[in-house]
C-alpha positions as CSV (number, residue, x, y, z in Angstrom):
1,M,-133.6,30.0,-167.6
2,K,-136.7,31.6,-169.2
3,K,-139.4,32.7,-166.6
4,L,-143.0,32.5,-167.7
5,S,-146.0,33.7,-165.7
6,F,-149.7,32.7,-166.3
7,I,-152.4,35.0,-165.0
8,G,-155.5,32.8,-165.3
9,C,-154.9,29.1,-165.1
10,G,-158.0,27.6,-166.6
11,H,-158.2,24.7,-169.1
12,L,-156.3,26.3,-172.0
13,A,-153.6,27.7,-169.7
14,K,-153.1,24.3,-168.2
15,C,-152.6,22.9,-171.7
16,L,-150.0,25.5,-172.5
17,I,-148.2,25.0,-169.2
18,S,-148.2,21.2,-169.7
19,G,-146.6,21.5,-173.1
20,L,-144.1,24.2,-172.0
21,S,-143.1,22.1,-168.9
22,K,-141.3,19.7,-171.2
23,D,-138.6,22.3,-171.7
24,R,-136.3,22.1,-168.7
25,E,-135.0,25.6,-169.4
26,I,-138.5,27.1,-168.6
27,R,-139.7,28.0,-165.1
28,I,-143.4,28.6,-164.7
29,S,-145.4,30.5,-162.1
30,G,-149.1,31.4,-162.1
31,H,-152.0,33.2,-160.4
32,D,-155.7,32.3,-160.4
33,I,-158.7,33.2,-158.3
34,F,-159.8,29.6,-158.0
35,Q,-158.1,27.4,-155.4
36,G,-158.4,24.3,-157.7
37,S,-156.2,25.9,-160.3
38,L,-153.7,27.0,-157.6
39,D,-153.6,23.4,-156.3
40,W,-153.0,22.1,-159.8
41,L,-150.0,24.4,-160.3
42,V,-148.4,23.2,-157.0
43,D,-149.2,19.6,-157.8
44,N,-147.4,19.9,-161.1
45,G,-144.3,21.5,-159.7
46,H,-145.0,25.2,-160.5
47,T,-145.0,28.3,-158.3
48,V,-148.1,30.2,-157.1
49,L,-147.5,34.0,-157.0
50,S,-149.6,37.1,-156.5
51,I,-150.4,39.1,-159.7
52,D,-147.7,41.7,-158.8
53,D,-145.1,39.0,-158.3
54,C,-146.1,37.3,-161.5
55,C,-145.2,40.5,-163.4
56,K,-142.0,41.3,-161.5
57,N,-140.6,37.7,-161.9
58,A,-141.5,37.0,-165.5
59,D,-139.8,37.4,-168.9
60,I,-143.1,36.7,-170.6
61,I,-146.6,37.1,-169.1
62,F,-149.5,35.1,-170.4
63,L,-153.0,36.6,-170.0
64,C,-155.4,33.7,-170.0
65,V,-158.5,35.2,-168.5
66,K,-161.9,35.7,-170.1
67,P,-162.2,38.7,-172.5
68,Q,-164.7,40.5,-170.2
69,D,-162.2,40.3,-167.3
70,L,-159.2,41.6,-169.2
71,P,-159.8,45.4,-168.8
72,D,-159.9,45.2,-165.0
73,L,-156.9,42.9,-164.9
74,C,-154.9,45.2,-167.2
75,G,-155.8,48.1,-164.9
76,N,-154.0,46.2,-162.1
77,L,-151.1,45.1,-164.3
78,S,-150.4,48.6,-165.6
79,R,-149.0,49.5,-162.1
80,V,-146.4,46.7,-162.0
81,T,-145.5,45.7,-165.6
82,K,-142.0,46.8,-166.8
83,E,-141.1,48.9,-169.8
84,G,-140.9,46.6,-172.8
85,Q,-142.2,43.6,-171.0
86,E,-143.5,40.8,-173.2
87,I,-147.2,40.1,-172.9
88,I,-149.2,37.3,-174.6
89,S,-153.0,37.5,-174.7
90,V,-155.1,34.5,-175.6
91,A,-158.4,36.4,-175.2
92,A,-160.7,36.2,-178.1
93,G,-162.0,39.4,-179.6
94,V,-159.8,41.9,-177.6
95,K,-157.9,43.9,-180.3
96,L,-154.3,44.7,-180.1
97,E,-155.1,48.5,-180.2
98,K,-157.2,48.1,-177.0
99,L,-154.6,46.0,-175.3
100,N,-151.9,48.6,-176.1
101,E,-154.2,51.3,-174.5
102,L,-154.5,49.2,-171.4
103,L,-150.9,48.3,-171.1
104,P,-149.0,51.0,-173.0
105,R,-145.4,50.3,-171.9
106,T,-145.4,46.7,-172.9
107,K,-144.9,44.6,-176.0
108,I,-148.1,42.7,-176.6
109,T,-148.7,39.7,-178.9
110,R,-152.2,38.2,-179.6
111,V,-152.4,34.5,-180.1
112,M,-155.1,32.0,-180.9
113,T,-154.2,28.5,-179.9
114,N,-155.8,25.2,-178.9
115,V,-155.7,22.3,-176.5
116,G,-153.2,20.3,-178.7
117,T,-150.4,22.4,-177.0
118,K,-150.7,20.0,-174.1
119,D,-148.9,17.3,-176.1
120,N,-146.9,19.8,-178.2
121,L,-149.2,19.2,-181.1
122,G,-151.0,22.5,-181.1
123,V,-151.6,25.0,-183.8
124,T,-151.2,28.7,-182.9
125,A,-152.0,31.9,-184.9
126,I,-149.8,34.8,-183.8
127,Y,-150.3,38.5,-184.5
128,S,-148.3,41.5,-183.2
129,N,-146.7,44.8,-184.4
130,H,-143.2,44.1,-183.1
131,K,-140.6,41.5,-183.6
132,N,-141.2,38.5,-181.3
133,K,-139.0,35.6,-182.4
134,S,-138.8,34.3,-178.8
135,I,-142.6,34.0,-178.7
136,V,-142.8,32.3,-182.1
137,S,-140.2,29.9,-180.9
138,L,-142.3,29.1,-177.8
139,F,-145.3,28.2,-179.9
140,N,-143.3,26.2,-182.4
141,F,-142.1,24.2,-179.4
142,L,-145.8,23.7,-178.6
143,G,-146.6,22.5,-182.1
144,K,-146.9,24.8,-185.1
145,A,-146.9,28.6,-185.1
146,I,-148.5,30.5,-187.9
147,I,-147.7,34.3,-188.1
148,V,-150.7,36.2,-189.6
149,D,-150.2,39.6,-191.2
150,S,-153.7,40.9,-190.4
151,E,-155.5,41.0,-187.1
152,D,-158.8,40.1,-188.9
153,Q,-157.2,36.7,-189.6
154,I,-157.2,36.1,-185.8
155,D,-161.0,36.0,-185.9
156,L,-160.9,33.3,-188.6
157,H,-158.2,31.3,-186.7
158,T,-160.2,31.7,-183.5
159,V,-162.7,29.3,-185.0
160,L,-160.5,27.2,-187.3
161,I,-157.9,26.6,-184.6
162,G,-159.7,27.2,-181.3
163,S,-163.3,26.1,-181.9
164,T,-163.5,23.6,-184.9
165,P,-161.6,20.8,-183.0
166,A,-164.6,20.8,-180.6
167,F,-166.9,20.0,-183.5
168,F,-164.8,17.0,-184.3
169,F,-164.6,16.0,-180.7
170,D,-168.4,16.1,-180.5
171,L,-168.6,13.9,-183.6
172,L,-166.1,11.4,-182.1
173,N,-168.1,11.4,-178.9
174,E,-171.2,10.4,-180.8
175,F,-169.2,7.7,-182.6
176,E,-168.0,6.3,-179.3
177,D,-171.5,6.4,-177.8
178,K,-172.8,4.5,-180.8
179,M,-170.1,1.8,-180.4
180,Q,-171.1,1.4,-176.8
181,G,-174.1,-0.7,-177.7
182,I,-172.0,-2.9,-180.0
183,V,-168.6,-3.1,-178.4
184,I,-168.8,-3.7,-174.7
185,D,-165.1,-3.3,-173.8
186,K,-164.2,0.4,-173.2
187,E,-160.6,-0.2,-174.1
188,I,-161.4,-1.8,-177.5
189,R,-163.8,1.2,-178.2
190,R,-160.9,3.6,-177.6
191,E,-158.5,1.5,-179.7
192,I,-161.0,1.7,-182.6
193,T,-161.2,5.5,-182.2
194,I,-157.4,5.8,-182.2
195,L,-157.2,3.6,-185.3
196,F,-159.7,5.9,-187.0
197,L,-157.7,9.0,-186.2
198,T,-154.4,7.4,-187.1
199,S,-155.8,6.7,-190.6
200,I,-156.6,10.4,-191.1
201,I,-153.2,11.5,-189.8
202,S,-151.4,9.0,-192.0
203,A,-153.3,10.1,-195.1
204,I,-152.5,13.8,-194.4
205,K,-148.8,13.0,-193.8
206,N,-148.7,11.1,-197.1
207,D,-150.3,14.0,-198.9
208,E,-153.3,11.9,-199.9
209,S,-156.5,13.6,-200.9
210,L,-159.3,13.2,-198.3
211,D,-161.7,12.6,-201.2
212,A,-159.5,9.8,-202.4
213,L,-159.5,8.4,-198.8
214,V,-163.3,8.4,-198.8
215,D,-163.4,6.7,-202.1
216,S,-161.0,4.0,-201.0
217,V,-163.4,3.0,-198.2
218,A,-166.7,3.6,-199.9
219,S,-167.1,0.6,-202.2
220,K,-170.1,0.6,-204.6
221,G,-173.3,-0.6,-203.0
222,G,-171.5,-1.1,-199.6
223,T,-172.2,-0.1,-196.1
224,T,-170.0,3.1,-196.3
225,E,-171.8,4.3,-199.4
226,A,-175.2,3.8,-197.7
227,G,-174.1,5.9,-194.6
228,L,-172.5,8.6,-196.8
229,R,-175.6,8.9,-198.9
230,L,-177.7,9.6,-195.8
231,L,-175.2,12.2,-194.5
232,R,-175.2,14.0,-197.9
233,D,-179.0,13.8,-198.1
234,K,-179.2,15.5,-194.7
235,N,-176.7,18.2,-195.9
236,F,-174.2,17.2,-193.2
237,N,-171.4,19.2,-195.0
238,S,-173.5,22.3,-195.2
239,I,-174.4,22.0,-191.5
240,F,-170.7,21.7,-190.5
241,S,-169.8,24.7,-192.8
242,E,-172.6,26.8,-191.2
243,A,-171.3,25.9,-187.7
244,V,-167.8,27.3,-188.7
245,D,-169.4,30.4,-190.3
246,K,-171.5,31.0,-187.1
247,G,-168.3,30.8,-185.0
248,I,-166.5,33.3,-187.3
249,S,-169.5,35.7,-187.0
250,R,-169.4,35.5,-183.2
251,A,-165.6,36.1,-183.2
252,Q,-166.2,39.2,-185.3
253,E,-168.9,40.4,-182.9
254,L,-166.5,40.0,-179.9
255,S,-163.9,42.0,-181.8
256,K,-166.4,44.9,-182.0
257,D,-167.4,44.9,-178.3
């Protein structure tokens, strides 16, 4: 039985816990300062522990707090972590060198993951300076693990894996809002959205070019072509690309703090 402890049980941690819970050989405990998160742990069959007990009872500790809260937390953890204990940090911008200074006796791995882990469809970038086959295995169970050979790549994956899905979610939200005035039934609107996403997934699985997919829908002089022309006239692609670049710049700023 593998014992995992989560310190900080916010939204991302809940996604990780939900995905990992599907493995019956994993036992999960957690700690959080918010009662709502503690209630969620109990309601989902997990154990609530103090920070000290989370460390004493875990094979692997997940640090899922905000980057600015990490130094104080590590100060507390340094008293109770064991020699060689495995630590996973999901905090954006906090470098491995800094984490090793804060928790010198432990083996630390930085990861950047996303909410797809809830359904074991996540993508996770992993960086460390030690062998961590068990951690890579955990994240492959949660979806797809990508081992990066440079910590700078974590900044890139922070946006591509962690942030960019939200850009798509926002676009889908706008799509559903637009349908609301046309399709009254909420369930039908949701089915249309699922069909839309399924088409993309199917194309990617079949190794189809996304350009070819666009061309297959955009017939000459049709409704799709009219909409695409407006998007291109408004430089939609450039705006989206700039949003990704802005996220990467912010990730790099956080790494220097």
